[in-house]
C-alpha positions as CSV (number, residue, x, y, z in Angstrom):
1,M,-0.1,-0.1,0.0
2,D,1.2,3.5,-0.7
3,P,3.0,5.1,2.3
4,D,1.0,8.2,2.0
5,V,-2.3,6.1,2.5
6,L,-0.8,4.3,5.3
7,Q,0.0,7.5,7.0
8,E,-3.7,8.7,6.4
9,V,-5.1,5.5,7.8
10,N,-2.9,5.8,10.8
11,R,-3.9,9.4,11.5
12,L,-7.6,8.4,11.2
13,C,-7.0,5.6,13.8
14,V,-5.4,8.0,16.1
15,I,-8.3,10.4,15.8
16,G,-10.7,7.6,16.6
17,R,-8.8,6.7,19.7
18,V,-8.6,10.3,21.2
19,V,-12.1,11.3,20.2
20,S,-13.7,9.5,23.1
21,N,-11.5,11.2,25.8
22,T,-11.7,14.5,24.2
23,T,-15.6,14.4,23.9
24,H,-15.8,13.4,27.6
25,D,-13.9,16.5,28.6
26,V,-16.0,18.8,26.5
27,N,-19.2,17.1,27.8
28,N,-18.1,17.9,31.3
29,A,-17.7,21.6,30.3
30,L,-21.0,21.7,28.5
31,Q,-22.6,20.4,31.7
32,V,-21.0,23.1,33.8
33,I,-22.3,25.7,31.3
34,S,-25.9,24.3,31.2
35,G,-26.0,24.0,35.0
36,S,-24.9,27.5,35.4
37,A,-27.4,28.8,33.0
38,E,-30.2,26.8,34.8
39,L,-29.1,28.5,38.1
40,L,-29.0,31.9,36.6
41,A,-32.6,31.3,35.1
42,L,-34.0,30.9,38.7
43,R,-32.9,34.3,39.8
44,R,-35.7,36.8,40.1
45,E,-33.9,39.8,39.0
46,I,-33.3,38.3,35.6
47,G,-35.6,39.9,33.0
48,P,-37.4,38.4,30.1
49,A,-34.6,39.2,27.4
50,E,-32.1,37.6,29.6
51,Q,-34.2,34.6,30.3
52,R,-34.5,34.1,26.5
53,R,-30.7,34.1,26.1
54,I,-30.3,31.8,29.0
55,G,-32.9,29.4,27.4
56,A,-30.8,29.6,24.1
57,I,-27.7,28.6,26.1
58,T,-29.3,25.7,27.6
59,T,-30.8,24.6,24.3
60,Q,-27.5,24.8,22.3
61,T,-25.4,23.2,25.0
62,G,-27.8,20.2,24.9
63,R,-27.7,20.1,21.2
64,A,-23.8,20.2,21.3
65,A,-23.8,17.3,23.9
66,T,-26.2,15.2,21.5
67,I,-23.8,15.8,18.6
68,L,-20.8,14.6,20.6
69,D,-22.7,11.6,21.7
70,R,-23.4,10.7,18.1
71,L,-19.7,11.2,17.2
72,V,-18.4,8.9,20.0
73,A,-21.2,6.3,19.1
74,Y,-19.4,6.1,15.6
75,A,-15.8,6.6,16.6
76,R,-16.1,3.8,19.2
77,A,-14.0,0.8,18.6
78,D,-15.4,-1.3,15.9
79,T,-16.8,-4.8,16.5
80,A,-17.8,-7.6,14.2
81,E,-20.4,-8.8,16.6
82,R,-24.1,-8.6,15.2
83,Q,-27.0,-7.7,17.2
84,V,-30.6,-6.8,16.2
85,Q,-30.8,-3.2,15.3
86,D,-33.4,-0.8,14.0
87,L,-32.0,-0.2,10.4
88,G,-34.3,3.0,10.1
89,G,-32.7,4.3,13.2
90,L,-29.2,3.9,11.7
91,V,-30.2,5.8,8.7
92,D,-31.5,8.5,10.9
93,L,-28.2,8.6,12.8
94,A,-26.2,8.7,9.5
95,L,-28.1,11.7,8.4
96,A,-27.8,13.4,11.7
97,L,-24.1,13.1,11.6
98,R,-24.2,14.7,8.2
99,D,-26.8,17.2,8.9
100,F,-24.6,20.3,9.2
101,S,-22.6,19.5,5.9
102,L,-25.9,18.7,4.0
103,H,-27.5,22.0,5.0
104,R,-24.4,24.0,4.3
105,A,-24.3,22.4,0.7
106,R,-28.2,23.2,0.4
107,I,-28.8,19.7,-0.5
108,A,-32.4,18.7,0.3
109,V,-32.9,15.3,1.9
110,T,-35.9,13.2,2.4
111,F,-36.2,10.0,4.2
112,D,-39.3,7.9,3.9
113,R,-40.4,4.6,5.5
114,V,-42.6,3.1,2.8
115,N,-45.3,0.8,4.3
116,V,-43.1,-0.1,7.3
117,T,-43.6,0.4,10.9
118,P,-40.5,1.0,13.1
119,P,-38.5,-0.8,14.4
120,C,-37.0,-2.3,11.2
121,R,-35.1,-5.1,12.8
122,A,-31.9,-6.6,11.1
123,A,-29.1,-8.6,12.7
124,L,-26.0,-6.4,11.9
125,S,-22.8,-4.9,13.3
126,R,-24.0,-1.3,14.1
127,P,-20.6,0.5,13.4
128,R,-20.1,-1.4,9.9
129,I,-23.5,-0.7,8.7
130,L,-23.4,2.9,9.9
131,Q,-20.2,3.1,8.0
132,V,-21.9,2.0,4.8
133,L,-24.7,4.4,5.3
134,L,-22.3,7.3,5.8
135,N,-20.2,6.1,2.8
136,V,-23.2,6.1,0.5
137,T,-24.4,9.6,1.8
138,L,-20.9,11.1,1.3
139,N,-20.9,9.7,-2.2
140,A,-24.2,11.4,-3.1
141,E,-22.9,14.7,-1.5
142,A,-19.8,14.7,-3.5
143,A,-21.8,14.2,-6.6
144,L,-23.9,17.2,-5.7
145,K,-21.1,19.4,-5.0
146,N,-21.6,23.0,-6.2
147,R,-25.2,22.4,-7.2
148,S,-28.0,24.7,-5.9
149,D,-30.8,22.1,-6.4
150,G,-29.2,19.0,-5.0
151,T,-31.6,16.3,-3.6
152,I,-31.0,13.0,-2.0
153,Q,-34.2,10.9,-1.6
154,I,-34.0,7.9,0.7
155,A,-36.7,5.2,1.0
156,L,-36.8,2.3,3.3
157,T,-39.1,-0.6,2.6
158,R,-39.5,-4.3,2.9
159,S,-39.5,-7.0,0.0
160,G,-40.0,-10.5,1.2
161,D,-37.3,-11.3,3.9
162,E,-35.2,-8.3,3.0
163,W,-35.0,-4.5,4.0
164,I,-34.5,-2.3,1.0
165,V,-32.9,1.1,1.5
166,L,-32.8,3.2,-1.7
167,F,-30.5,6.3,-2.1
168,A,-31.2,8.4,-5.1
169,D,-29.4,11.6,-6.0
170,N,-29.9,14.0,-8.9
171,G,-26.2,14.6,-9.6
172,P,-24.4,13.9,-12.8
173,G,-24.4,10.1,-12.4
174,M,-21.7,7.5,-12.7
175,S,-20.4,6.0,-15.7
176,A,-21.1,2.2,-16.4
177,E,-17.2,1.7,-15.8
178,Q,-17.4,3.4,-12.5
179,R,-20.3,1.5,-11.4
180,A,-18.7,-1.7,-12.4
181,R,-15.4,-0.8,-10.5
182,V,-17.4,-1.2,-7.1
183,S,-17.8,-5.0,-8.1
184,D,-14.2,-5.6,-8.9
185,P,-12.5,-8.1,-6.7
186,E,-9.4,-5.7,-6.3
187,P,-10.0,-2.3,-4.7
188,P,-9.8,0.8,-6.9
189,P,-6.6,2.9,-6.9
190,L,-6.1,4.5,-3.6
191,T,-5.3,8.2,-3.0
192,P,-3.9,9.9,0.1
193,G,-7.4,11.2,0.8
194,L,-8.8,7.7,0.5
195,S,-11.3,8.8,-2.1
196,G,-13.0,6.3,-4.4
197,I,-12.8,3.5,-1.9
198,G,-16.1,4.1,0.1
199,L,-18.6,2.3,-2.1
200,W,-16.1,-0.7,-2.7
201,V,-15.7,-1.3,0.9
202,S,-19.4,-0.7,1.6
203,R,-20.4,-3.4,-0.8
204,R,-17.9,-5.9,0.9
205,I,-19.4,-5.0,4.3
206,V,-23.0,-5.5,3.1
207,E,-22.0,-8.9,1.4
208,Q,-20.5,-10.0,4.8
209,H,-24.0,-9.4,6.4
210,G,-25.7,-11.7,3.7
211,G,-27.0,-8.7,1.8
212,R,-26.2,-6.7,-1.4
213,L,-25.3,-3.3,-2.6
214,D,-26.1,-2.3,-6.2
215,L,-25.7,0.7,-8.3
216,A,-27.9,1.9,-11.1
217,P,-28.4,5.2,-13.2
218,G,-31.2,7.2,-12.1
219,Q,-34.5,7.8,-14.3
220,S,-33.4,11.1,-15.6
221,S,-30.0,11.8,-13.8
222,G,-27.8,10.9,-10.9
223,T,-27.3,7.4,-9.3
224,V,-29.6,5.0,-7.4
225,V,-27.8,3.0,-4.7
226,T,-29.8,0.0,-3.4
227,L,-28.8,-1.5,0.0
228,A,-30.5,-4.8,0.8
229,L,-30.1,-6.6,4.2
230,P,-31.9,-9.7,5.6
231,C,-34.7,-8.9,8.0
232,A,-34.1,-10.3,11.7
């Protein structure tokens, strides 16, 4: 493997190891801020305008704590152990982790559960399938870069004994050669930024779970990624 790629992989591993401790420290600080704000709110001399500001502080510190919890859940050490999980909940988590970037890029995202009632149970490795969902989302984001009308439509439905998750974007689409490369036995050429490997890795993870990941062109433009996993 290219030395630059190994360096990048090592950097990402180190980040994953330090995130948990750093997040713990930041969470402690957020709790102090939130607690202080709640104490201030109890003081009678605080006026309505100040109360609103204190309320905003409490709301935003809670939001920051939630974001950090989600980050730690993803950065936590991987495990191949499979447990029954709600697949729809994992899609929600993947979108929550990308929420800021999606809004900043003005990409409209819809997620519909079609004729299914949560929880959508599947036996899977939570961090591995979350990695797949993030890879697919990131791939769609990259395809919609610099577009003002970018959309990602996600649908979760059931077909027989499988859960089907469809990701459809309205980007420029992928060539037949690019789609075929995801199925190659050998990984695509690696770059220092590790681009181009996400969908290839995702397909292998899904196949290890007894499922499949397929790519197809959209009806008018873009790419449709189909993720199928066995129902629990």
